[in-house]
PyMOL CGO cylinders between C-alpha atoms (Angstrom):
from pymol import cmd
from pymol.cgo import CYLINDER

trace = [
    CYLINDER, 0.10, 0.02, -0.03, 1.55, 3.31, -1.04, 0.3, 1, 1, 1, 1, 1, 1,
    CYLINDER, 1.55, 3.31, -1.04, 1.25, 6.13, 1.13, 0.3, 1, 1, 1, 1, 1, 1,
    CYLINDER, 1.25, 6.13, 1.13, -0.64, 9.55, 0.33, 0.3, 1, 1, 1, 1, 1, 1,
    CYLINDER, -0.64, 9.55, 0.33, -2.60, 8.25, -2.40, 0.3, 1, 1, 1, 1, 1, 1,
    CYLINDER, -2.60, 8.25, -2.40, -6.20, 7.36, -2.37, 0.3, 1, 1, 1, 1, 1, 1,
    CYLINDER, -6.20, 7.36, -2.37, -7.35, 4.33, -4.44, 0.3, 1, 1, 1, 1, 1, 1,
    CYLINDER, -7.35, 4.33, -4.44, -9.91, 5.75, -6.73, 0.3, 1, 1, 1, 1, 1, 1,
    CYLINDER, -9.91, 5.75, -6.73, -12.09, 2.45, -6.73, 0.3, 1, 1, 1, 1, 1, 1,
    CYLINDER, -12.09, 2.45, -6.73, -12.05, 2.96, -2.97, 0.3, 1, 1, 1, 1, 1, 1,
    CYLINDER, -12.05, 2.96, -2.97, -12.70, 6.77, -2.54, 0.3, 1, 1, 1, 1, 1, 1,
    CYLINDER, -12.70, 6.77, -2.54, -12.67, 8.30, 0.96, 0.3, 1, 1, 1, 1, 1, 1,
    CYLINDER, -12.67, 8.30, 0.96, -16.04, 8.77, 2.30, 0.3, 1, 1, 1, 1, 1, 1,
    CYLINDER, -16.04, 8.77, 2.30, -17.53, 11.80, 4.13, 0.3, 1, 1, 1, 1, 1, 1,
    CYLINDER, -17.53, 11.80, 4.13, -19.70, 11.83, 7.26, 0.3, 1, 1, 1, 1, 1, 1,
    CYLINDER, -19.70, 11.83, 7.26, -22.90, 12.52, 5.16, 0.3, 1, 1, 1, 1, 1, 1,
    CYLINDER, -22.90, 12.52, 5.16, -21.87, 8.90, 3.25, 0.3, 1, 1, 1, 1, 1, 1,
    CYLINDER, -21.87, 8.90, 3.25, -21.57, 7.28, 7.29, 0.3, 1, 1, 1, 1, 1, 1,
    CYLINDER, -21.57, 7.28, 7.29, -25.02, 8.72, 7.92, 0.3, 1, 1, 1, 1, 1, 1,
    CYLINDER, -25.02, 8.72, 7.92, -26.45, 7.51, 4.59, 0.3, 1, 1, 1, 1, 1, 1,
    CYLINDER, -26.45, 7.51, 4.59, -24.88, 3.65, 5.35, 0.3, 1, 1, 1, 1, 1, 1,
    CYLINDER, -24.88, 3.65, 5.35, -25.70, 3.38, 8.94, 0.3, 1, 1, 1, 1, 1, 1,
    CYLINDER, -25.70, 3.38, 8.94, -27.66, 6.27, 10.41, 0.3, 1, 1, 1, 1, 1, 1,
    CYLINDER, -27.66, 6.27, 10.41, -31.04, 4.75, 11.11, 0.3, 1, 1, 1, 1, 1, 1,
    CYLINDER, -31.04, 4.75, 11.11, -32.69, 8.18, 12.12, 0.3, 1, 1, 1, 1, 1, 1,
    CYLINDER, -32.69, 8.18, 12.12, -31.38, 9.39, 8.66, 0.3, 1, 1, 1, 1, 1, 1,
    CYLINDER, -31.38, 9.39, 8.66, -32.46, 6.21, 6.32, 0.3, 1, 1, 1, 1, 1, 1,
    CYLINDER, -32.46, 6.21, 6.32, -35.48, 5.73, 7.65, 0.3, 1, 1, 1, 1, 1, 1,
    CYLINDER, -35.48, 5.73, 7.65, -37.21, 9.46, 7.46, 0.3, 1, 1, 1, 1, 1, 1,
    CYLINDER, -37.21, 9.46, 7.46, -35.17, 9.25, 4.01, 0.3, 1, 1, 1, 1, 1, 1,
    CYLINDER, -35.17, 9.25, 4.01, -36.92, 6.04, 2.72, 0.3, 1, 1, 1, 1, 1, 1,
    CYLINDER, -36.92, 6.04, 2.72, -40.60, 7.55, 3.91, 0.3, 1, 1, 1, 1, 1, 1,
    CYLINDER, -40.60, 7.55, 3.91, -39.64, 10.72, 1.92, 0.3, 1, 1, 1, 1, 1, 1,
    CYLINDER, -39.64, 10.72, 1.92, -38.42, 8.78, -0.99, 0.3, 1, 1, 1, 1, 1, 1,
    CYLINDER, -38.42, 8.78, -0.99, -41.71, 6.60, -1.31, 0.3, 1, 1, 1, 1, 1, 1,
    CYLINDER, -41.71, 6.60, -1.31, -44.19, 9.67, -0.57, 0.3, 1, 1, 1, 1, 1, 1,
    CYLINDER, -44.19, 9.67, -0.57, -42.43, 11.22, -3.41, 0.3, 1, 1, 1, 1, 1, 1,
    CYLINDER, -42.43, 11.22, -3.41, -42.59, 8.22, -5.57, 0.3, 1, 1, 1, 1, 1, 1,
    CYLINDER, -42.59, 8.22, -5.57, -46.27, 7.85, -5.43, 0.3, 1, 1, 1, 1, 1, 1,
    CYLINDER, -46.27, 7.85, -5.43, -46.91, 11.20, -6.66, 0.3, 1, 1, 1, 1, 1, 1,
    CYLINDER, -46.91, 11.20, -6.66, -49.54, 13.87, -5.13, 0.3, 1, 1, 1, 1, 1, 1,
    CYLINDER, -49.54, 13.87, -5.13, -52.14, 11.69, -6.31, 0.3, 1, 1, 1, 1, 1, 1,
    CYLINDER, -52.14, 11.69, -6.31, -51.26, 8.18, -5.08, 0.3, 1, 1, 1, 1, 1, 1,
    CYLINDER, -51.26, 8.18, -5.08, -52.00, 6.08, -2.00, 0.3, 1, 1, 1, 1, 1, 1,
    CYLINDER, -52.00, 6.08, -2.00, -51.08, 2.70, -0.53, 0.3, 1, 1, 1, 1, 1, 1,
    CYLINDER, -51.08, 2.70, -0.53, -51.68, 0.53, 2.30, 0.3, 1, 1, 1, 1, 1, 1,
    CYLINDER, -51.68, 0.53, 2.30, -49.04, 1.26, 4.83, 0.3, 1, 1, 1, 1, 1, 1,
    CYLINDER, -49.04, 1.26, 4.83, -47.87, -2.35, 5.02, 0.3, 1, 1, 1, 1, 1, 1,
    CYLINDER, -47.87, -2.35, 5.02, -47.13, -2.47, 1.65, 0.3, 1, 1, 1, 1, 1, 1,
    CYLINDER, -47.13, -2.47, 1.65, -45.42, 0.79, 1.55, 0.3, 1, 1, 1, 1, 1, 1,
    CYLINDER, -45.42, 0.79, 1.55, -42.98, -0.35, 4.43, 0.3, 1, 1, 1, 1, 1, 1,
    CYLINDER, -42.98, -0.35, 4.43, -42.50, -3.64, 2.54, 0.3, 1, 1, 1, 1, 1, 1,
    CYLINDER, -42.50, -3.64, 2.54, -41.55, -1.92, -1.15, 0.3, 1, 1, 1, 1, 1, 1,
    CYLINDER, -41.55, -1.92, -1.15, -39.51, 0.73, 0.61, 0.3, 1, 1, 1, 1, 1, 1,
    CYLINDER, -39.51, 0.73, 0.61, -37.63, -1.80, 3.02, 0.3, 1, 1, 1, 1, 1, 1,
    CYLINDER, -37.63, -1.80, 3.02, -38.70, -0.04, 6.04, 0.3, 1, 1, 1, 1, 1, 1,
    CYLINDER, -38.70, -0.04, 6.04, -38.81, -2.47, 9.43, 0.3, 1, 1, 1, 1, 1, 1,
    CYLINDER, -38.81, -2.47, 9.43, -41.81, -1.96, 10.66, 0.3, 1, 1, 1, 1, 1, 1,
    CYLINDER, -41.81, -1.96, 10.66, -40.33, -1.46, 14.25, 0.3, 1, 1, 1, 1, 1, 1,
    CYLINDER, -40.33, -1.46, 14.25, -38.17, 1.13, 12.73, 0.3, 1, 1, 1, 1, 1, 1,
    CYLINDER, -38.17, 1.13, 12.73, -41.18, 2.73, 10.67, 0.3, 1, 1, 1, 1, 1, 1,
    CYLINDER, -41.18, 2.73, 10.67, -43.07, 2.96, 13.93, 0.3, 1, 1, 1, 1, 1, 1,
    CYLINDER, -43.07, 2.96, 13.93, -40.63, 5.24, 15.62, 0.3, 1, 1, 1, 1, 1, 1,
    CYLINDER, -40.63, 5.24, 15.62, -40.64, 7.76, 12.85, 0.3, 1, 1, 1, 1, 1, 1,
    CYLINDER, -40.64, 7.76, 12.85, -44.20, 7.71, 11.54, 0.3, 1, 1, 1, 1, 1, 1,
    CYLINDER, -44.20, 7.71, 11.54, -45.27, 10.65, 13.87, 0.3, 1, 1, 1, 1, 1, 1,
    CYLINDER, -45.27, 10.65, 13.87, -43.14, 13.01, 11.75, 0.3, 1, 1, 1, 1, 1, 1,
    CYLINDER, -43.14, 13.01, 11.75, -45.41, 11.79, 8.38, 0.3, 1, 1, 1, 1, 1, 1,
    CYLINDER, -45.41, 11.79, 8.38, -48.99, 11.79, 10.39, 0.3, 1, 1, 1, 1, 1, 1,
    CYLINDER, -48.99, 11.79, 10.39, -49.80, 14.61, 7.73, 0.3, 1, 1, 1, 1, 1, 1,
    CYLINDER, -49.80, 14.61, 7.73, -49.73, 11.57, 4.88, 0.3, 1, 1, 1, 1, 1, 1,
    CYLINDER, -49.73, 11.57, 4.88, -51.33, 8.87, 7.27, 0.3, 1, 1, 1, 1, 1, 1,
    CYLINDER, -51.33, 8.87, 7.27, -54.68, 7.96, 7.74, 0.3, 1, 1, 1, 1, 1, 1,
    CYLINDER, -54.68, 7.96, 7.74, -56.89, 5.22, 8.89, 0.3, 1, 1, 1, 1, 1, 1,
    CYLINDER, -56.89, 5.22, 8.89, -59.67, 3.34, 6.97, 0.3, 1, 1, 1, 1, 1, 1,
    CYLINDER, -59.67, 3.34, 6.97, -61.62, 0.44, 7.44, 0.3, 1, 1, 1, 1, 1, 1,
    CYLINDER, -61.62, 0.44, 7.44, -58.94, -0.30, 10.42, 0.3, 1, 1, 1, 1, 1, 1,
    CYLINDER, -58.94, -0.30, 10.42, -55.90, -0.59, 7.74, 0.3, 1, 1, 1, 1, 1, 1,
    CYLINDER, -55.90, -0.59, 7.74, -53.47, 2.51, 7.87, 0.3, 1, 1, 1, 1, 1, 1,
    CYLINDER, -53.47, 2.51, 7.87, -53.01, 4.49, 4.15, 0.3, 1, 1, 1, 1, 1, 1,
    CYLINDER, -53.01, 4.49, 4.15, -50.30, 6.70, 3.60, 0.3, 1, 1, 1, 1, 1, 1,
    CYLINDER, -50.30, 6.70, 3.60, -50.79, 9.01, 0.85, 0.3, 1, 1, 1, 1, 1, 1,
    CYLINDER, -50.79, 9.01, 0.85, -48.44, 11.01, -1.74, 0.3, 1, 1, 1, 1, 1, 1,
    CYLINDER, -48.44, 11.01, -1.74, -49.62, 14.41, -0.57, 0.3, 1, 1, 1, 1, 1, 1,
    CYLINDER, -49.62, 14.41, -0.57, -51.20, 15.89, 2.80, 0.3, 1, 1, 1, 1, 1, 1,
    CYLINDER, -51.20, 15.89, 2.80, -53.42, 17.07, 0.31, 0.3, 1, 1, 1, 1, 1, 1,
    CYLINDER, -53.42, 17.07, 0.31, -54.77, 14.05, -0.79, 0.3, 1, 1, 1, 1, 1, 1,
    CYLINDER, -54.77, 14.05, -0.79, -54.79, 12.50, 2.97, 0.3, 1, 1, 1, 1, 1, 1,
    CYLINDER, -54.79, 12.50, 2.97, -57.26, 15.21, 3.95, 0.3, 1, 1, 1, 1, 1, 1,
    CYLINDER, -57.26, 15.21, 3.95, -59.25, 14.56, 1.02, 0.3, 1, 1, 1, 1, 1, 1,
    CYLINDER, -59.25, 14.56, 1.02, -59.52, 11.10, 1.67, 0.3, 1, 1, 1, 1, 1, 1,
    CYLINDER, -59.52, 11.10, 1.67, -60.21, 11.73, 5.60, 0.3, 1, 1, 1, 1, 1, 1,
    CYLINDER, -60.21, 11.73, 5.60, -63.19, 13.55, 4.53, 0.3, 1, 1, 1, 1, 1, 1,
    CYLINDER, -63.19, 13.55, 4.53, -64.78, 10.84, 2.45, 0.3, 1, 1, 1, 1, 1, 1,
    CYLINDER, -64.78, 10.84, 2.45, -67.54, 9.53, 4.33, 0.3, 1, 1, 1, 1, 1, 1,
    CYLINDER, -67.54, 9.53, 4.33, -67.53, 5.93, 5.58, 0.3, 1, 1, 1, 1, 1, 1,
]
cmd.load_cgo(trace, "trace")
């Protein structure tokens, strides 16, 4: 190993790179945001399907779900997550 040279195949990583790979308090909310964005403003999914698709562990998801309450509602005893708070409000107002 030569001193002073960085192998381009193994670049030096930053603190942000470390957080993206190992910090659950960064990873889980980022997966929620990615999934919400991926649904688009008029899309919705059952929360269980959403968490499986975006690889969110249910226990970890429960810790951060409150941060996304505006996107989540309950219908017929099932939790639903929406692609926008506007859609979530609209669905909450639908008579059941």
